[in-house]
C-alpha positions as CSV (number, residue, x, y, z in Angstrom):
1,M,-0.2,0.0,-0.4
2,N,1.4,3.3,-1.1
3,E,1.9,5.9,1.7
4,V,-0.8,8.4,0.9
5,Q,-3.4,5.5,0.9
6,Q,-2.2,4.1,4.1
7,R,-2.7,7.7,5.4
8,L,-6.2,7.7,4.1
9,V,-6.8,4.3,5.4
10,N,-5.3,5.2,9.1
11,E,-7.9,8.2,8.7
12,L,-10.8,6.5,8.0
13,R,-10.2,3.9,10.5
14,N,-10.1,6.7,13.1
15,K,-13.3,8.3,12.1
16,V,-15.8,4.7,12.7
17,E,-15.3,3.1,16.1
18,S,-14.7,-0.5,14.5
19,K,-13.5,-2.0,11.5
20,G,-16.9,-4.1,11.0
21,T,-18.6,-0.6,11.0
22,L,-16.1,0.8,8.7
23,V,-16.9,-1.8,6.0
24,H,-20.1,-1.8,6.0
25,E,-20.4,2.1,6.2
26,L,-18.3,2.1,3.0
27,V,-20.1,-0.4,0.9
28,E,-23.4,1.8,1.7
29,L,-21.3,5.1,0.6
30,L,-19.4,4.2,-2.3
31,D,-22.3,1.5,-3.6
32,I,-19.4,-0.9,-4.1
33,S,-19.2,-4.6,-3.1
34,Q,-17.9,-5.6,0.5
35,D,-14.7,-7.2,-1.0
36,S,-14.0,-4.1,-3.0
37,V,-13.8,-1.9,0.0
38,Y,-11.5,-5.0,1.7
39,R,-9.3,-4.6,-1.4
40,R,-8.9,-0.5,-1.4
41,L,-8.6,-0.9,2.7
42,R,-6.1,-3.3,2.4
43,G,-3.7,-1.4,-0.4
44,D,-4.6,-4.0,-3.2
45,S,-6.7,-1.4,-5.7
46,E,-7.2,2.2,-5.1
47,F,-10.1,4.7,-4.0
48,T,-11.4,6.6,-6.9
49,L,-11.8,10.1,-7.2
50,T,-15.3,10.2,-6.9
51,E,-14.8,7.8,-3.5
52,I,-12.6,9.7,-2.0
53,Y,-14.7,12.7,-2.7
54,K,-17.7,11.1,-1.2
55,M,-15.4,10.1,2.0
56,T,-14.0,13.3,2.4
57,N,-17.8,15.0,2.8
58,Q,-19.0,12.1,5.0
59,Y,-15.9,11.9,7.2
60,N,-14.4,15.3,7.5
61,L,-11.1,14.2,6.1
62,A,-8.1,16.5,6.3
63,M,-7.0,15.7,2.7
64,D,-4.0,18.2,3.0
65,S,-2.8,16.3,5.7
66,I,-3.0,12.8,4.2
67,L,-1.7,14.3,0.8
68,N,1.1,16.0,2.0
69,R,2.8,15.9,5.8
70,N,4.3,18.5,5.4
71,I,2.4,22.0,4.3
72,T,1.2,24.6,6.5
73,S,-2.0,25.0,4.7
74,T,-5.1,23.2,5.2
75,T,-8.9,22.7,4.1
76,F,-11.8,23.9,6.4
77,R,-15.2,22.5,6.4
78,F,-18.4,25.3,7.3
79,N,-21.8,24.5,7.3
80,K,-23.6,26.5,4.3
81,L,-26.7,28.5,6.2
82,Y,-27.8,31.4,3.9
83,E,-28.8,29.2,1.3
84,Q,-30.9,26.9,3.4
85,N,-34.1,28.1,4.8
86,D,-33.5,25.6,7.9
87,A,-30.0,26.0,8.1
88,F,-30.2,25.4,12.0
89,I,-31.4,21.8,11.9
90,P,-28.3,20.3,9.9
91,Y,-26.2,22.9,12.2
92,I,-27.3,21.4,15.3
93,V,-27.9,17.7,13.8
94,S,-23.9,17.7,12.9
95,L,-23.0,19.5,16.2
96,T,-24.9,16.5,18.1
97,R,-23.4,13.7,16.1
98,Q,-19.7,15.3,16.7
99,M,-20.5,15.6,21.0
100,E,-21.9,12.3,20.6
101,L,-19.0,10.8,19.2
102,L,-16.7,12.7,21.5
103,S,-18.7,11.1,24.7
104,R,-18.4,7.9,23.1
105,A,-14.7,8.0,22.9
106,K,-14.4,9.8,26.0
107,G,-12.4,12.3,24.6
108,K,-11.7,15.7,25.8
109,L,-13.3,18.8,24.7
110,S,-11.1,22.0,25.2
111,F,-12.9,25.6,24.7
112,V,-11.0,28.8,24.5
113,A,-14.3,31.1,24.7
114,S,-13.9,34.3,23.8
115,E,-17.7,34.5,23.6
116,L,-20.4,32.5,25.4
117,P,-19.9,28.8,24.6
118,I,-23.3,27.5,23.1
119,S,-22.6,24.2,25.3
120,Q,-23.3,26.6,27.9
121,S,-25.9,28.8,26.6
122,F,-28.1,26.1,25.3
123,Q,-28.4,24.8,28.6
124,N,-31.1,27.9,29.8
125,Q,-33.9,27.7,27.5
126,G,-34.6,31.9,27.6
127,L,-30.8,32.2,26.4
128,R,-31.2,29.3,24.5
129,D,-34.5,30.8,22.5
130,F,-32.8,33.9,22.3
131,K,-29.5,33.0,20.7
132,I,-31.5,30.9,17.9
133,Y,-33.8,33.8,17.3
134,Y,-30.9,36.4,17.0
135,W,-29.3,34.0,14.7
136,Q,-32.0,33.2,12.1
137,K,-33.5,36.8,12.1
138,V,-30.3,39.5,12.6
139,V,-27.3,37.4,11.1
140,L,-29.0,35.3,8.5
141,N,-32.4,37.8,7.8
142,K,-34.4,35.0,7.0
143,P,-37.8,36.1,5.5
144,K,-39.5,33.5,7.8
145,L,-39.3,36.2,10.5
146,K,-39.6,39.3,8.7
147,G,-41.6,41.5,11.4
148,V,-41.3,39.0,14.0
149,K,-40.4,40.0,17.2
150,F,-38.7,38.0,20.0
151,D,-40.9,36.7,22.6
152,E,-42.0,33.9,25.1
153,T,-43.7,31.9,21.9
154,F,-40.4,31.5,20.1
155,G,-38.7,27.9,20.6
156,L,-37.5,25.2,19.0
157,G,-39.3,22.3,17.5
158,I,-39.6,18.8,19.2
159,N,-37.4,17.4,17.2
160,I,-34.6,19.8,17.5
161,N,-35.0,19.6,21.3
162,E,-34.2,15.9,21.3
163,H,-31.0,17.0,19.7
164,V,-30.5,19.9,22.2
165,N,-31.1,17.5,24.6
166,S,-28.7,14.6,23.2
167,L,-25.8,17.6,23.0
168,M,-26.4,18.9,26.5
169,H,-26.4,15.1,27.9
170,S,-23.0,14.2,25.9
171,Y,-21.5,17.6,26.9
172,A,-22.4,17.2,30.6
173,H,-20.6,13.7,30.4
174,M,-16.9,14.1,28.9
175,K,-13.9,15.7,30.2
176,K,-13.5,19.4,29.4
177,V,-11.8,22.5,29.8
178,E,-13.5,25.9,29.1
179,I,-11.4,29.0,29.1
180,W,-13.4,32.4,29.7
181,T,-12.2,36.2,30.2
182,E,-14.6,39.3,32.1
183,E,-15.3,39.9,28.4
184,T,-17.2,36.5,27.5
185,L,-20.4,37.9,27.8
186,D,-20.2,41.2,25.9
187,D,-21.2,39.6,22.7
188,T,-24.5,38.4,24.2
189,I,-25.0,41.9,25.9
190,R,-24.6,43.7,22.4
191,Q,-26.7,41.6,20.8
192,L,-29.7,41.6,23.4
193,L,-29.2,45.7,23.1
194,Y,-29.3,45.7,19.4
195,C,-32.3,44.3,19.2
196,R,-33.5,45.8,22.3
197,D,-32.8,49.4,19.9
198,S,-34.2,47.7,16.9
199,G,-37.4,47.0,18.6
200,L,-36.9,43.5,18.1
201,L,-37.5,42.8,21.8
202,D,-39.5,44.9,24.4
203,K,-38.1,45.6,28.1
204,P,-40.1,42.7,29.6
205,M,-38.4,40.4,27.1
206,L,-34.9,41.6,27.5
207,Q,-35.1,41.2,31.2
208,M,-36.3,37.6,30.7
209,V,-33.4,36.9,28.8
210,G,-31.6,38.7,31.5
211,Q,-32.6,36.3,34.2
212,S,-31.8,33.0,32.1
213,M,-28.5,34.9,31.9
214,M,-28.2,34.9,35.5
215,D,-29.6,31.8,35.6
216,L,-26.5,30.3,34.0
217,L,-24.0,32.3,35.8
218,H,-25.2,31.0,39.0
219,R,-25.4,27.5,38.1
220,L,-21.8,27.4,36.8
221,E,-20.5,29.1,40.2
222,S,-22.4,26.4,41.7
223,E,-21.0,23.8,39.5
224,L,-17.3,25.1,40.0
225,E,-17.7,25.5,43.8
226,M,-18.6,21.7,44.0
227,H,-15.4,20.9,41.5
228,R,-13.6,18.3,43.3
229,G,-10.8,17.1,40.5
230,E,-10.3,14.8,38.0
231,N,-12.6,12.2,39.4
232,D,-15.4,15.0,40.1
233,A,-18.7,14.5,37.9
234,N,-18.8,17.6,36.5
235,N,-15.9,16.9,34.2
236,L,-15.0,20.9,33.7
237,T,-12.2,22.7,34.0
238,F,-12.8,26.1,34.1
239,Y,-10.2,28.5,33.8
240,V,-10.1,32.7,33.7
241,S,-7.7,34.3,31.3
242,S,-6.4,37.6,31.7
243,V,-5.6,38.2,28.2
244,E,-7.8,38.8,25.4
245,L,-8.8,35.4,23.5
246,G,-9.2,36.9,20.2
247,N,-11.8,33.9,18.7
248,N,-13.9,31.4,20.1
249,V,-12.0,28.0,19.2
250,I,-12.8,24.6,20.1
251,L,-10.5,21.5,19.8
252,M,-11.9,18.0,20.1
253,D,-9.2,15.3,21.0
254,F,-10.7,11.6,20.7
255,G,-7.5,10.2,21.0
256,T,-7.2,8.6,17.6
257,H,-8.0,11.9,16.3
258,R,-8.6,15.8,16.4
259,N,-11.0,18.3,15.0
260,A,-10.6,21.6,15.6
261,Y,-13.3,24.6,15.1
262,V,-12.7,28.4,15.0
263,K,-15.9,30.5,14.9
264,F,-16.9,32.9,12.1
265,N,-19.9,34.8,10.7
266,T,-21.4,34.8,14.7
267,F,-22.2,31.5,15.3
268,N,-21.3,29.3,12.3
269,T,-17.6,27.5,12.5
270,V,-15.1,26.3,9.9
271,S,-13.6,22.8,10.9
272,T,-10.5,21.0,10.6
273,G,-9.0,17.8,11.3
274,S,-5.4,18.5,9.5
275,D,-2.6,17.6,12.6
276,D,-0.8,20.9,11.8
277,F,-3.6,23.2,12.6
278,C,-5.0,21.1,15.4
279,D,-0.8,20.7,17.0
280,E,-1.1,24.9,16.7
281,I,-4.7,24.9,18.4
282,E,-3.3,22.6,21.3
283,L,-0.4,25.2,21.6
284,M,-2.1,28.4,21.6
285,I,-4.3,26.6,24.4
286,K,-1.5,25.8,26.5
287,S,-0.2,29.2,25.6
288,N,-3.3,30.6,27.3
289,L,-3.3,28.4,30.1
290,T,-0.2,29.8,31.1
291,K,-1.9,33.4,31.8
292,S,-5.0,31.8,33.4
293,V,-6.5,31.2,36.6
294,E,-8.3,27.8,37.5
295,I,-11.5,28.8,39.7
296,S,-12.7,25.1,39.3
297,G,-12.9,23.8,42.9
298,K,-10.0,26.2,43.9
299,S,-9.2,30.0,44.2
300,D,-12.7,30.9,46.2
301,I,-11.9,34.7,46.1
302,F,-10.7,34.9,42.7
303,R,-14.0,33.2,41.6
304,H,-16.8,35.0,43.5
305,K,-15.3,38.0,42.3
306,F,-15.4,37.0,38.6
307,F,-18.9,36.0,38.6
308,T,-19.6,38.9,40.7
309,T,-18.0,41.3,37.6
310,L,-20.0,39.0,34.9
311,R,-23.4,39.4,37.3
312,G,-22.8,43.3,37.5
313,K,-22.9,43.4,33.6
314,V,-25.9,41.2,33.1
315,Q,-27.7,43.4,36.0
316,A,-26.6,46.8,34.0
317,L,-28.3,45.2,30.8
318,C,-31.5,44.8,32.5
319,D,-31.3,48.0,34.2
320,S,-30.8,50.1,31.3
321,N,-33.5,51.9,29.2
């Protein structure tokens, strides 16, 4: 088997839990016989360009890294949001699938949070509904929301709720690191102020979302206070950085491979499994940690001051005219 095909096969095996499952999936995906799949995996025959294209789309393969291990460029994947009527549905389904796979692999998630992480904001319904409304109404300018204000009737359909619940369950049971700053809530506050000043939500709804943010902060502070280290059921190690983070960045480490996600266009992300890029992200995270203070289960005074500062920002928002 040539070197490039060996890397391709290794990448495929990293993406799928078992060899038997991989063979079955490739038979369906490539529409070829089981024997043909085995011959390709052994290197007796090569994958065609069309087959490689299908596998790249299905398994989010980092072809730049597979073709050349020494390059400093990579190919990113992203979700096309403007051309779909219900763009949020495939987005949340894809995110849920990745979280479920990471949870089953007993992997680790690292989140550099310049803005409130979706995994935190989605745990509080009022805040979650507002985030989805803002994304569709303000960012994507969806025609179905023309003239629609944000109120208590806005929410997710039952099918999406099931995906969100699955996402939250997977997130709760995986090992994770989050790095915040005192500015992590600022983008959300600006979104609320924009909607208020544009007449898209009234004072009671602003206060409702503000209370949802308060609930998030109280819940999170309580969880961090109860944290007892590596074996704690919460599985969250939380840091506060003293320097600006720049952008939301996620690194999913599955043990056998990694995926990196970088925020763009408010809520969307670009992603890659490139080893070189993931190495850079991992080094960036380690660098940030040297400038951060852990407040999960320790640093009681610092933790209290941090959350008091965040609550003060939310209270100022709720009190604003």
